[in-house]
C-alpha positions in Angstrom: -0.2 -0.1 0.1 1.3 3.5 -1.0 0.9 6.4 1.4 0.5 10.1 0.7 3.5 11.6 -0.8 4.8 8.6 -2.5 6.0 9.0 -6.3 4.1 6.3 -8.4 3.6 5.3 -12.1 0.1 4.8 -13.4 0.3 2.8 -16.7 -0.8 4.7 -19.8 -0.9 7.9 -18.0 2.5 8.5 -16.5 4.1 9.2 -13.1 2.5 11.3 -10.2 2.6 12.0 -6.6 -0.1 10.7 -4.2 -1.8 13.9 -2.9 -4.3 12.2 -0.8 -6.3 9.1 0.1 -9.8 9.7 0.3 -13.3 7.7 0.8 -15.7 8.3 -2.0 -18.8 7.0 -3.3 -19.0 6.1 -6.9 -21.9 4.2 -8.4 -23.4 3.7 -5.1 -20.2 2.0 -3.6 -17.9 3.4 -1.1 -14.4 2.9 -1.6 -10.9 4.5 -0.9 -9.1 6.0 -3.8 -5.5 7.2 -4.2 -5.8 10.8 -5.5 -2.7 10.8 -7.8 -1.5 14.1 -9.4 0.2 13.9 -12.8 2.7 16.9 -13.1 3.1 16.5 -16.8 -0.3 17.8 -17.9 -1.4 18.9 -14.7 -3.9 16.2 -14.3 -5.6 14.5 -11.3 -6.7 10.7 -11.2 -8.5 8.7 -8.7 -7.5 4.9 -8.4 -9.2 2.6 -6.0 -6.6 1.3 -3.5 -7.9 -2.1 -3.6 -7.1 -2.1 -7.4 -3.8 -0.3 -7.3 -2.0 -3.5 -8.0 -4.4 -4.6 -10.5 -4.0 -1.5 -12.7 0.0 -1.9 -12.4 0.5 1.0 -10.2 4.0 0.9 -9.2 7.0 3.0 -7.4 8.8 5.3 -9.6 12.2 4.0 -10.8 15.6 4.8 -8.9 18.9 6.4 -10.1 20.0 3.0 -11.4 16.7 2.5 -13.3 17.2 6.0 -14.8 20.7 5.0 -16.1 19.1 1.9 -17.5 16.4 3.9 -19.3 19.2 6.0 -21.0 21.3 2.9 -22.0 18.0 1.7 -23.6 17.5 4.8 -25.5 21.2 4.9 -26.9 20.8 1.1 -28.1 20.0 0.2 -31.7 16.4 -0.4 -32.4 15.0 -3.8 -31.8 13.4 -5.8 -34.6 10.1 -4.3 -35.4 7.3 -5.8 -37.8 7.1 -4.2 -41.3 3.2 -4.4 -40.9 2.0 -1.3 -39.2 -0.8 -2.7 -37.5 1.3 -5.7 -35.9 4.2 -3.0 -34.8 1.3 -0.7 -33.5 -0.3 -3.4 -31.4 3.2 -4.7 -30.0 3.9 -1.2 -29.1 0.8 -0.6 -27.4 1.1 -3.8 -25.5 4.5 -2.5 -24.1 3.2 0.8 -23.3 0.1 -0.9 -21.4 2.7 -3.1 -19.5 3.6 0.1 -17.3 7.3 -1.3 -17.6 9.5 1.9 -18.1 12.0 0.0 -19.8 9.4 -1.3 -22.5 8.0 2.2 -22.9 11.7 3.5 -23.4 12.2 0.7 -26.0 8.9 2.1 -27.8 10.2 5.7 -27.7 13.5 4.8 -29.1 12.4 2.5 -31.9 9.5 5.1 -33.0 11.9 8.0 -32.8 14.6 6.0 -35.0 11.7 4.9 -37.5 10.6 8.4 -37.5 14.0 9.7 -38.5 14.7 7.1 -41.0 11.0 6.5 -42.5 8.7 8.9 -41.1 5.5 7.6 -38.8 1.9 7.5 -39.6 -0.1 9.9 -37.5 -1.3 6.9 -35.3 2.2 6.1 -34.6 3.2 9.7 -34.3 0.5 10.1 -31.5 1.8 7.0 -30.0 5.3 8.2 -29.9 4.1 11.4 -28.2 2.2 9.5 -25.6 5.1 7.2 -24.7 7.5 9.8 -24.6 5.3 12.0 -22.1 4.8 8.8 -19.9 8.7 8.4 -20.3 9.5 12.1 -19.3 7.0 12.3 -16.5 8.7 9.2 -15.0 12.1 10.7 -15.5 11.0 14.2 -14.0 9.9 12.3 -10.6 13.1 10.1 -10.6 15.5 12.7 -11.3 13.9 15.7 -9.8 14.4 17.7 -13.0 12.4 20.0 -14.7 10.1 18.9 -17.6 12.0 20.6 -20.2 15.3 19.5 -19.0 14.2 16.0 -19.0 12.7 16.2 -22.5 16.1 17.3 -23.9 18.1 14.5 -22.1 15.7 12.1 -23.9 15.9 13.8 -26.8 19.9 13.9 -26.6 20.0 10.2 -26.5 19.4 10.1 -30.1 21.8 12.8 -30.9 
């Protein structure tokens, strides 16, 4: 169980800080919720406490995890299907997993593909989403400003 002030990652949304734990009635059922503030995009999300693990809520990575993310970003692209639909589904599964290293792989592969061949509008949107998720976690893990984290990620491809 997490507590107020913990830095956590909510898959498909990104990293945030638990601001409160509140009891609310939703659809006639009273439950306790984590109130998560996501600094990137300034959004608040309510996550049922008893469903936190089920949705993949986890702690933000540590400094070793940050090093591993940048190691992944600097590696060669992994093999991707030439079929747009298969590639899109495989990347979506990686993002949904909530695993920061898989999200970093998606960002790396799509950034490199964009530079080589360009991306469809769907893949461009996916890249932006994955990039925001990755940056939000790096911001909380390193306590850097969002712009600095963005330039570090972009710099990994220079």
